[in-house]
N, C-alpha and C positions, 0 to 999 in steps of 0.2 A: 584313320578315323574309325571308331567302333560304333556299331549300331545295335540297338536293343531290338531283338527279333519281335518281341511282343509289341513294342511301340511302333515298329515299322508296319506290322500287320494292321494296327489301328489307322495309320496314315494311309496305307494303300486302299483301305476300305472306303476312303473318302473321295478318291479320284486319282488322276494321273500323278506319278511320282517322278522327279527328275534328280539324278545324281551326276554331278559334274566330275569328270576324271581329269580333264586338262583344259586350261583356258589361258590364252595369251593374246597378243595383238594380231595374230594371223588366223588362228583356228580355235575352236572350242569343241571338245568331245564330251558327250554326256549320254547317260542311259535314260531312256523314257520307258517307264513300265506302267503296268496296270491300265493299258489302253489296247485297243484293237488295231489291226494293221491299216484299215482305211483311215483312221485318225492319224496315225504316224505318217502315212504317205501324203495325206492332205497337208500336214504341217510342212513336209519336205517341199511339196509343190508350191505352197504359198511363199516359202522363203526363197525359192528359186525365181519366181515369176511375178509376184504381186506386191513386193515391198518397194515403195517409191524411192528413187534416187535422182541424180541429176547427170546429164550427159550432153555433149555438144550435138545440137540438132540442126543448126543452120550455119553455113560458112559463106562469108562474103569475101571473095578473093579480089584484091586490087592489082597485085603484081605477082606473077609466077613465071620465072625464067628457068626454073629447075627442069630436070629431065622427066619429072613425074607429072602426070595429068592432074587437072584440078579435081576430078572426081576421086582419084586415088588418094590424094592428100586429104580430102574431106572425109573419106571413109576412115582413114587412119586417125584423124582427129576425133571422130566420134567414138572410137574405142579407147581413148585415153580415160582412165578412171579419174573422177573428180570427187573431192570431199563433199559429202552430203549431210554434214552436220547442220541442223536447223532446217532440213528439207520440209518439215511439217508446216513451216511458216510460209513456204513458197507456194504460189498458186499454180495449178495446171493452166497452160496457155488457153485451153478451151473454156476455162472458167473466168478468165480475166477480161476486163472491159476494154483493154487496149486494142489497137488495130492489128499489131503484129507481135510486139514484145515490149516489155518494160521491166523496171527493177522489181516489180511485184511478182512476176512470173518467169524471170530469166536472169541469167548472169552473163555479162559480156566479157570476152577475153580478146586481147590483141596480140598478134604475133608479127614481128617485123625483123627480118634478118637478111644480111647481105655479106657475101664472102668477099672480103677485100684483100685477103692474103694470097699466098702462092700455093697453099695446100687446101684440100677439100675441108669444108666446114660442116660440123654436125649441128643440126637443129633439134633440140630436145624439148621435152615437156616443160622444163624450167623456164624456157623462153616465152611461154604463154603467160601473159600478165593480165590479171583481172582489172577491168576499168569500170568506172561509174559506181553508182550506189549499189550496195549489197545488204542483205538482211543481217549478215555478220561477216567477219573478216576471213572466215574459213570456207564458207559455202562456195563451191564452184572452182576452188583452187585445184590444180593438178596434184594427184597423189604421187609423192616422191618418197621412195623407201630405200633406194640404193645408197651405198656408202659414199659415192661421189656426189650425191645430191643433184643428179642430172634428170632423172626421170626417164620415161620411155623415149626411144629414138623416133623422131618423126620423119626426117628426111635428111639428105646430104646435099650441100651446095658446092658446086665447082667455083673456081675463081671467077668473079664478075657476076655470078648468078644471085638472084634476089627473090625473096618470098615476103609478101605483105598481105595480111588478111585479118578479118575480124570474125570471131566465133560467138555464136549465141547458144548458151547452154540452157536447156529446159528440163522441167520435171517430167518423169515418166516411169513406167514399170517395164520389166523385161517381157511381159506378155505382148507389149507393143513392139519392142525391138530388144535384141540381146545386149545392146550397149548400155541399157539401164539395169543390167543384172547386178545385184549387190554381192554375189558370190562367184568365185571361180569354180567351186565344186561343192556339192553336198552329197554325202552318201550315208546310208544307214544299212545295218545288217542285223540279223536276228538268228537265233538258234545256232551258235557257233559250233556245236557238236553234231549238228544235222540230225537231231532226234526226230524231227518231224518228217524227214526224208523228202524235203522240198527240192533237194538237189540230188542229181544222180552223179555221184563222185566216181567217174570212170577213171580207171588207172591201168597201167601196164603190168607192173610187178608188185608194188607195195603201196597201199592206199595211204598209210600214215606218212610215208616219206614224200609222196607226190602231192599230198594235200595237207600241208602243215597247218596247225591250228592258228586261228587269228588271235589278236591281242586280247580279245574278250573271252577266250575260252576259259580263262581262270575265274571269270565272273559267274560261271554256271557250273553245276555239277555234271560230269560226263555221264553218259548212260551206263548203267550197270551191266555186267556180263549176263546175257540171256534175258534182259529186260523186255517184257512184251511190248509190242508197238500199240500206242494209243491212237486209234483212228480219229477220235474226236478232239484231240489236242490242237490248240491254236496258239500262235505266238503272242506273247504279251509283254516282251521285253525287247526294246529296239535300241541299238547303239548308233548314235549320230556322230558324224564328223563334218562340221561346218567350217569351210575355209572362205575367208573374205577376199574380195577383189581389191580392197583397200579403201573404198569409199565410205564404208560403215564398219565399226568394230564388230567382231563376230558375235559378242554377247548381245549387242543391239539388234543384230539381224534376227536372232532367236526371239528376242522380246517383241520386235516389230512383227515377226511372223505370227506369233500368238495373238497379237493385237488385231492384225488383219483377219485372222481366222475367227476371232470373236466377233468382229464387225460383220463378217459375212453370215455367221450363224444368227446374230442378232437381227439382221435384215430379214432373214428367212422366217425367224420367229415372229417378227413384226407383221410380215405379210400374212402368215397363217392366222395370227390373232385378229387382224383386221378383217380377214375373209370370214372367219367363223363368229366374230363378235367377242368382245372381251369376256362376256359371261361364260361362253362355252369354249373360248380359245385357250391359248397357252398362258399359264399363270405361274410358271416355274422360275428358276434362276435366270438372270439376264446378264448380258455382257456389260462391263463398266462403261463401254462406249455407247450403249443403247440409249437413245434419247427420244424415241417415238417420232411422231410427225409423219407427214407424207401421205399420199393416197394409197390405201390398201387395195388388195386384189378383190375384184367384185365377181361374184358368181354369176355367170351368164346363162346358166341352165344348160339344157341339152337340145335346144332347138336347132334345126338344120336350115340351110339356106333355101330349101325348097318346101318346107312344111313346118307346122308348129308342133309343140309337144315333144315327145321323145321318139318320133317316128324316123324311119330310115329315109334317106334322100331319094331312094328309087323304089320304094315299096311300102307296104303296110297301110293301115287305115289313115286316110287323110294325107298321105304322102304322094308327091308327084315327081316326075322327072323334069329335067330342064327343058324338055320339049312338050310339056303339057301332060296329059294323061296317057300318052303313047310314047313309045321309044322310037328311035330313028329306024328301027328294023321291023316295025309292025305295031299293030294295036295291042293294047293290054299292057299292064305294068310288068308282067312276068313273061313276056312273049319270047324271051331268049331262053 
């Protein structure tokens, strides 16, 4: 695809620019430019830890005659990725009015397997069957991507052994537990030619051989021979590689990450606007998700617990110590 340099300059002057270089069902690679590093890293951290998904949070075991302990099996079940399509319609359990769980805040899955043959039996994610009402027919189902259609291996049963349990999957984010992580990996790099000298490329014999250029080296011009070093230069182009864990498509992860970041910024703007008053507060662009409401931050002034005004807790006019006008070591406010 050809780009008009003049047109691209006009676009970049308006804000962040995204160029997608690869997109499939597993990963998306894109270039984020015209931003600073804190913004790029904030987007990475939000995509890693603050996008809601669904994962098994409660396991009720009725029968377990396998060689694995109940806690071990429950831990393995919690790490099975589940489809999170329609997760925005599912409530957090803390926000639901039910006593423990219901169809509005959870998805129930059943697992019952018994080895009746003469050989060991594999119990896989495909054996986990959603039961009861669900928001849609996909939410909470195990993610199965292998060619055999089995899904992750959960455990093995010897002849005569049996496993019977019920799983309760709930909504959450990876900041609470890694089992809610929507991605298996997110990485970004910048300055593929190391013009900024942020890396010390130590080498034994030949730097070019021992430090091969990354795939993004062709996207930027290499430094010219004898080019002076710019001490004030900062990175403004970041190359992201987002790989999904299977519960959400990679492009949805990026979109949801931007949405969550907008919501966090809108909340901060709202708090600042409420604290200063709409007349003197922020009156610029707002997130599409911003809807106002809620109690804003109230300025409490600079009073101390031991005196009024802007006085120190242990000195100054009108200020006293917790022990009155004296300290525990003698009379006077500045006796030490």
